[in-house]
C-alpha positions in Angstrom: 17.0 -53.5 -21.9 13.7 -55.4 -21.4 12.0 -55.3 -18.1 9.5 -58.0 -16.9 8.0 -57.7 -13.4 11.1 -56.2 -11.9 13.6 -58.4 -13.8 15.8 -56.9 -16.5 17.3 -58.5 -19.6 20.4 -56.7 -21.0 20.4 -57.4 -24.7 23.9 -57.2 -26.2 26.1 -58.7 -28.8 29.0 -60.9 -27.8 31.2 -59.9 -30.7 32.8 -56.4 -31.1 32.3 -56.6 -34.9 29.6 -58.1 -37.2 30.1 -61.7 -37.9 28.8 -63.5 -41.1 28.1 -67.2 -41.3 27.9 -68.9 -44.7 26.3 -72.1 -45.8 28.8 -74.4 -47.2 28.2 -76.0 -50.7 30.0 -77.3 -53.7 29.7 -74.6 -56.4 30.5 -77.1 -59.2 27.7 -79.4 -58.1 25.2 -76.5 -57.6 26.0 -75.0 -61.0 24.9 -78.3 -62.6 21.5 -78.0 -61.0 20.5 -74.3 -60.9 21.2 -71.2 -62.9 20.3 -67.8 -61.3 19.4 -64.5 -62.9 18.8 -61.5 -60.7 16.5 -58.6 -61.7 15.5 -55.7 -59.5 11.9 -56.7 -58.9 12.1 -60.4 -60.0 14.3 -63.4 -59.4 14.3 -66.2 -61.9 15.9 -69.5 -61.4 16.2 -72.1 -64.2 16.0 -75.5 -62.4 17.4 -78.5 -64.1 16.3 -81.8 -62.6 18.0 -85.2 -63.0 16.1 -86.0 -66.2 17.4 -82.9 -67.9 14.0 -81.1 -67.8 14.3 -77.4 -67.2 11.7 -75.6 -65.1 11.7 -71.8 -64.7 11.1 -70.6 -61.1 10.1 -66.9 -61.0 9.6 -64.9 -57.8 8.1 -61.5 -57.9 9.5 -59.2 -55.2 7.9 -56.3 -53.2 4.3 -57.3 -54.1 3.4 -59.2 -51.0 3.3 -62.6 -52.8 3.6 -66.0 -51.2 5.2 -69.0 -52.9 5.5 -72.7 -52.2 8.4 -74.8 -53.3 7.8 -78.5 -52.9 10.8 -80.8 -52.9 11.2 -84.6 -52.9 14.7 -84.9 -51.4 17.0 -83.1 -48.9 19.6 -82.8 -51.7 17.2 -80.8 -53.9 16.0 -78.7 -51.0 19.6 -77.8 -50.0 20.6 -77.0 -53.6 17.6 -74.7 -54.0 18.3 -72.9 -50.7 22.0 -72.5 -51.4 21.3 -70.8 -54.7 18.2 -68.9 -53.7 19.3 -67.3 -50.4 20.9 -63.9 -50.9 21.5 -62.2 -47.5 20.7 -59.6 -46.5 17.8 -59.5 -48.9 16.7 -62.9 -47.8 16.3 -64.4 -44.3 15.8 -68.1 -43.4 13.7 -69.7 -40.7 15.4 -73.1 -40.5 13.8 -76.3 -39.2 15.9 -76.1 -36.0 15.7 -72.3 -35.8 19.3 -71.9 -37.2 20.5 -70.9 -33.7 24.1 -71.2 -32.3 23.9 -73.8 -29.5 26.5 -72.1 -27.2 24.7 -68.8 -27.1 21.6 -67.7 -25.2 18.6 -66.8 -27.2 18.9 -63.1 -26.7 22.5 -63.3 -28.0 21.4 -65.4 -31.0 18.7 -62.9 -31.9 21.0 -59.9 -31.6 24.1 -61.3 -33.3 23.1 -60.5 -36.9 21.9 -57.0 -36.2 25.3 -55.4 -36.6 25.6 -56.9 -40.0 22.3 -55.3 -41.0 23.3 -51.9 -39.5 20.5 -52.1 -37.0 21.0 -50.4 -33.6 20.1 -52.8 -30.8 18.3 -50.2 -28.7 15.9 -49.6 -31.6 14.6 -53.1 -31.8 14.1 -54.1 -28.1 10.4 -53.2 -28.0 9.9 -55.0 -31.3 11.4 -58.2 -30.0 8.9 -58.1 -27.1 6.1 -57.3 -29.5 7.0 -60.2 -31.9 7.1 -62.7 -29.0 3.8 -61.3 -27.7 2.1 -61.6 -31.1 3.2 -65.2 -31.1 1.5 -65.9 -27.8 4.2 -65.3 -25.2 3.7 -62.9 -22.3 6.6 -60.9 -20.7 7.5 -63.6 -18.2 7.6 -66.3 -20.9 9.6 -64.1 -23.2 12.1 -63.4 -20.4 12.5 -67.1 -19.6 13.0 -68.0 -23.2 15.6 -65.2 -23.9 17.8 -66.4 -21.1 18.0 -70.0 -22.3 20.2 -71.7 -24.8 18.7 -73.6 -27.8 19.2 -77.0 -26.3 16.8 -76.0 -23.5 13.9 -75.2 -25.9 11.4 -77.3 -27.7 11.5 -77.5 -31.5 8.7 -75.0 -31.8 10.4 -72.5 -29.5 13.6 -72.7 -31.5 11.7 -72.0 -34.7 9.9 -69.1 -32.9 13.3 -67.6 -31.9 14.6 -68.1 -35.4 11.6 -66.4 -36.8 12.0 -63.4 -34.5 15.7 -63.1 -35.4 14.9 -63.3 -39.1 12.1 -60.7 -38.9 14.3 -58.2 -37.2 16.5 -58.1 -40.3 13.6 -56.7 -42.3 14.3 -58.9 -45.4 12.6 -58.5 -48.7 12.2 -62.2 -48.8 11.4 -64.5 -45.9 12.1 -68.2 -46.5 10.5 -70.8 -44.3 12.2 -74.2 -44.4 10.1 -77.2 -43.4 8.7 -75.3 -40.4 5.6 -77.4 -39.9 7.3 -80.7 -39.5 7.6 -82.5 -36.1 5.4 -80.2 -34.0 1.9 -80.5 -32.5 -1.3 -79.4 -34.3 -1.6 -76.5 -31.9 2.0 -75.4 -32.7 1.3 -75.8 -36.4 -1.5 -73.3 -36.0 0.9 -70.8 -34.3 3.6 -71.3 -36.9 1.0 -70.7 -39.6 0.7 -67.1 -38.3 4.4 -66.3 -38.3 4.2 -64.7 -41.8 1.0 -62.8 -40.8 2.9 -61.2 -37.9 5.8 -60.2 -40.1 3.4 -58.7 -42.8 2.1 -56.3 -40.2 5.5 -54.6 -40.3 6.4 -55.4 -44.0 3.3 -56.0 -46.0 5.1 -56.0 -49.4 7.6 -58.7 -48.5 7.8 -62.0 -50.4 7.3 -65.3 -48.5 8.7 -68.6 -49.7 7.6 -71.8 -48.0 9.9 -74.8 -48.8 9.3 -78.4 -47.8 7.8 -81.7 -48.6 4.2 -81.9 -49.9 2.8 -83.2 -46.6 4.3 -80.2 -44.8 2.8 -77.7 -47.3 -0.8 -78.9 -46.9 -1.3 -76.4 -44.2 -3.9 -73.9 -45.6 -1.9 -71.0 -47.0 -2.8 -68.9 -50.1 0.1 -69.1 -52.5 0.6 -66.9 -55.6 2.4 -69.9 -57.2 3.6 -73.4 -56.3 6.8 -75.0 -57.8 7.4 -78.7 -57.6 11.0 -79.6 -58.0 
């Protein structure tokens, strides 16, 4: 449980067993666009665009690298994500946080932990620490955890989605269009999400996906791929 000035949050999962959620996609359509080859320390995708041109996309893992993937359409972005995401090795911070609208934020955060084999009691202090690193004090964290996604701003939903993703300790953290539609002050806060995660997992790979205007935020990238 988390205590904040006399109040107590009981963090719990609402399902007796782990539940997995999958992104839907048409395998036949995706196969026409992307081929995937997996290696232990490197993932290579061969991207075929509409013109027939093939572009190799190589992602080195466990070396602390950051990559940018610049897209020009939602279709290409979704195709890339469908083929690249490989849970539990990857975690996604979605534009809307990827949260379930009928669950409170504490329930949303804890729901995937059983799938990852993580004991809830072992992460409670880390949940508080992550929100604190992102600028929330205990009272603000308490207030946020007890709300449902519809009561949060776009930035707050992305923050909750980031905390949930970070708790899974992924090898690869994927940030999808996370700078779009927020204030400049929030852009600055979001720009530090990956820094906070690297304090715990300095060797993880970060992949920022979005349109060119969203990726102009200053961030050092090992490589940039334009699809």
